[in-house]
N, C-alpha and C positions, 0 to 999 in steps of 0.2 A: 341385275334387271329388276325394275320395279314391278310390283304386283298390279294386275289389271284393276281398273276402277270398278266400284260396285254401285249399281243404281237400283232404286226401287222398281220392282216389276210393274208393267203397265205401259200406258202411252207416255212417251217422252217428248219433251219440248224444251226450248230455250237452251240453257247451259247444259242440261242433261243430254239433249240431242247432240250438241257439239262434242260432248264427252264421248258419246257412242260413236260418232263419226271418226273421231280421233283414234279411238280404240281399234276400229276397223283398219284404218290406214297404218297405224303403228304395228298392228298385228298381221298385216299383209293379207287381209281377207275382205270380202264384200258381202253384203246382205242381198238376198233375193227380194225384188219388189213385185208383189203379186196383185194383179187387178182382181177385184171381187165384184160380184153382182147380186149376192144374196147371203143369207145367214149360213147356208151350207158351205159356200166358198170361204167365208170369214172363218168359220169354225175349223175347216180343214187346214187353213193356213196356221191358225193358232196351235192346233194339235201337232202339226208337222214341226213347227218351231220348238214346241215344248219337248217332243220326243227326241229332237236332234240337239237339244240344249243350245239353241241358237236364237239370237234376236232376229227380227224380221221387219219388213216394210209392207204394210197393207195400203193399197191405194184404189181410188175410184176414178174412172173416166166420167165425163158428163153423161154418156149413155148408160154406163153401169149404175150411176146414181139414179137416173130416171127409172131404170128397170127395178132397182131396189125399192123405190117408192110404190111400184105397181103400175102396170100399163093402163090400168083403169082410170088413172088421173088424166083429165083432159088437158090441163095446162102443162105443157112440156117443160117450161122454164121453172114453174113452181115445183114440179116433180123432181127436176134435177137438184133443186135446193133441198127439198124435204128428204129426198132419198139419201143425199150425202150426209145430212144431219142425223138421220135415223141410223145409218151405217156407223157413223162415228160414235154415237151413243152406245150402240151394241158393242163396239170394240172397247170403249172405255169401261163398260160394265164387266167384260169377261177377261180382258188381257191380263190383268194382274193375277187372276186366279190360275192362269196357265203358267205363270212364273217366268215370263220373258219380257224383254223390253220391245215395244212395238212403236215404229214410226208410222204415223197416220197421215196420209198424203193424198192430194188430188192430182190426177195425171193431166196430160195435155189439155191446155185451154188456149186456143188461138184468139185472134183479135175479137171475133164475134162472141166468144165465150168469156171475155173479161168481165161482163156484168154478172155472170154466174159466180166467178171468184169473188167479186165485190159483195155479192149477196151473202156468200159464205163467210166472208170477213165480218160482216155485220152480225151474222149468227154466232160467230166465234166471240165477238165482243159481248154479246148477251150471255153466252155460256160462261165466259170468264168472270163476268160480274157476279154470276150466281155460284160458280164452283171454284173460282180462283185459279183455274188453269185453262189454256186454250182448248178449243174443240178439236182442231187439227194441229199436227206438228208443222206442216208446211203446205204450201200450194204451188202448183206449177203454172207459169205463164209461158206459153210457147208462141213467140212472135218471130220465129225463124223465117217465116215467109215474108216478113216485112223488111224494110230498110234497117240496117244495123243500128243507126242512131236512134230510130224510133223504138226498136226492140229494147235497147238498153235504157233509154229515158223512161219508157212506160214501165219497164221492170223495176226501175228505181222508184217510181211513184208508188207502185204496189208494195215494194219492200218496206218503204217508210210506214205504211199502214200495218203491215205484218209485224214489224219490229216492235210497234207499240203493244202488240199482244203477245210478245215473246215467241214469235213464230219465225219461220224461215221461208225462203223462196227458192224454187228451182227454175232456171231459165234454160232456153235452148239456143245454141249458136250453131249455125249450119242446119241443114234439114235432114231428118231421118226419113228414108224412103218408105214406100208402102203407105198404108193408111190404117188408122186406128180410130174407130168411132167417128168417122167423118173428118178427122184431123190428119193432114198429111196428103200426099199425092204420089202416084206412080210416075207422073210426068215431071220429073225434076232433073235439071241439068246436073250431070255427074259432078261437076266442080263444087256444087252446093252441098254435096254429101260429105265434104271434107272441110271442117272448120279451120280457119287460119289462126295461128298463134297470136297474131296481132289483134284479132277480134277478142280473144280471151283476155288479153292484157287490157284492152279498153274496158271491157266489162268489169274486170278486177278493180281498175282505177276508180270507176264510178260507184260501184256497189259496196266495196269494202267499208267505207265510212258509214254506211247506212244500216248495216245489219248483216245477219248470216245468210249466205246464199250458196247454192250448188249449181254446177254447170253441166248440162247435157251437151257435150261437144261432139259433133258428128265426125266419125272417122270411117265412114262407109256403111254405117248401120242401116238396116232395113227392117221395118215391122213385118212380122210373119216369118215363115220358114220357106227357103228356096233351095233349088238344086245346088249341089256343090259347084263352086266356080262362078255363080251368079252374083255373089256378094264379095267384094274385096275389102276386107277390114284392114285398116292401117293404124294400129295402136301407136306408132311412132309420132303421129300427130298429137296425141295426148302428151307424150314425153316432151316434144318440142314446145308445146304450150306451157307446160309446167316450168321448163327450163327458162323460157323468156321472162316469165313473171319473177322467177327466183333471181335471175341475173339483174333485172331492172330494179327490183325493190330490196334485194339482199335478204330474202326470206329463207326459211329452211326449205328442204326439198319437198316437192309436191304440195305447194301452198294452196292449190285449188282443190275443192271437194268435187270430184267428178262423178258423173252418172253415165251408165252404159245403157242406152235405149236399144230396143230391137235385139235383145240378147238371145232370144229363142233360136236354137239350132246353130249357134256360133261354135266355131272350133275351140276346143278346150285350151289349146296353147295361146290363142288370141285372148281368151278370157283371162288367163294367168298374166299375160303381158299387160293388159289393161289395168288389172288390179295393182300391178307393180308401179304403175304410173299415177296412182292416186284415185282410182275408181273405188268407191265404197258401196255402190248400189248398182244392181243390174236388173232390168225389167225382163220378165219371162212370160208375159201374158199368153202368148200363142201356145206354148207348150203346156201350160197348166189348163187352158181351155180344152185342148185336145184330150188330155188325160182324163178330165172330168167326163167329157162326152163319150170317150172310147169305152169307159166302164159301163155306161148306160146301154150303149149299143150291144156290148157283149152280154149283158144281163138279159136283155130282151131276146137276143138270139138263143140264149140258153133256156129260156122259159116262154116260148112263143104263145103257147096256149093260154097262159095267164094274162096275156095282153090282147086276147081276142074274146075270152069268155070269163065271166065271173065264176061259172060252174062248168066243169067238164061235161060236154054234151053226151058223152058215152057212159062215164062212170058216176057222174053226179058229184064228183069231188069238188069242193070249193077251192078257189085259187087265191083267196084273200091274203094268205100269208106270203104269197109271191108278188102280187101286184101292189101291196101296201107300199106307198111312196118311200117310206122309211127304209125299205129293203134296198131299192135300187139307188136311192140318193146316197145311202151309206156306202154302197159300192163305188159310186162316183167320188165321194170324199176320200175313200181309201186309195183310189188310184191317183188322185191329185196329190195326196200326201206322199205316195211312192215317188212321184216325179219331183216333189220338193225335197225328198230325201237325197236325191241325186244332185239337186241344185246346191244344197247346203255343203255337200262334199266338194263339188266343182268350185264353189266360191271360197272354200276354206273356212267357213263360219261354224261348221259342226263342232259342238263342244265348247264354243267360245262365248256363250251368253255372258254379259256382265251384270245380269239381274241377280240381286242378292235374295234368292228365294229357293225353296224346294220345288223341284219340277214335278208335274203330274206323272203318274205312271203311264206307260205306253198303253193305248187303248187297243181293244181287240179289233 
C-alpha cells in the first residue's frame, strides 16, 4: 500500500486540489464543508480541523459573503464580492499556520448569481497575477432549476474561465430541497430530488475535456434538518451514476467526484454509503449554525444579569468580564468545534490530513 501524498498546508488548488480529492476517495473518507459568515466561524473551522488532524472545506454562500463584508454596505452586490474576497484573504493568511489543507469554495449560485461568480473570477484573476495562486479553489454554479442543456452548457462556459486560473467548478444536477440563502425551494416535484444517471453521464461527457469539476447529484437531499422519515435518501442513485460513467468510458471505479448537499441531520449509515460511492465532500451548514447559536443562548441563560446591567444594581459588581463579546463568542466557537469533532469522525477524515506540517496544540 503506497503512502498517502503530502501537500503544503494552506489553501489548495489545481493539481493539489485533485490530489486531495483523490486521497479522500482512495481513503474512503470525506471532508466536511462548512459555511462561514465571519472570522469567528472561519477560525473555529480551522481550529477544529487542526485538532482533528483533518483537512477541511471552507465555503461562503452569497449571503454569507455579504454579511462578512458588513451589513452597513449599501450595495448588496458589491458587498457580496468584497465579503468573499475578504474572507478568502483571511483564510489564505491563517490556513497554513493551522497546519492543514483547506479547500476554499463558494456555495450555491443560481442563474441570477452567475454575475457574482463572474466578478469573483475577475478578482481571482487579479489575485493570481499578484500572488501566483488563485483566490479560491473552486466556485459552485447551481443551475439545477434550469433546463439540463442550459445547466451543462453554462457550467461549461464558466469552467473554461476557471480552468485558466487553475480552479475547479462544482455543479448541481437535480434539486436539493429546502432553501439556503434564497437559493432552492420547498416547492419541488419529488422526482427532481433524484438525479438520473444519464444526466451525470451527459455532464461528464461535456465537462471532462474542459477542466476539473465535481457534481452535487441529488439523491433526496434537503437543506436543513427535518423529522425522521421526512427525507428519503437514496445513495444507490450515486452508485448507479458512477457505474454508468465507468461502463460507458471504461474508467476506474467512482470516476465522478461527488458532493453531498444537505448533509445536516442525515442518517450515519447513509453518509457511509454515499462516501463509498465517491462522495468526498458533505455540507453541514445547518448543524454548525445551530451549534454556534446554541452556545450563545446557553451562555446568556447562565449569566442573565450581565446582559441586562453593566453593574449589578444591588452589589455594584461590574459585569464586564461576563458580557465581553470575546467570552460568549468563544463559547460559540467551542461548541461549533465540538460539532465538527463529530463530523470529522462521521466522515472518516479524523487523523487523515495530508498536509506536511506540525499541527497546532489543542486550544483551551
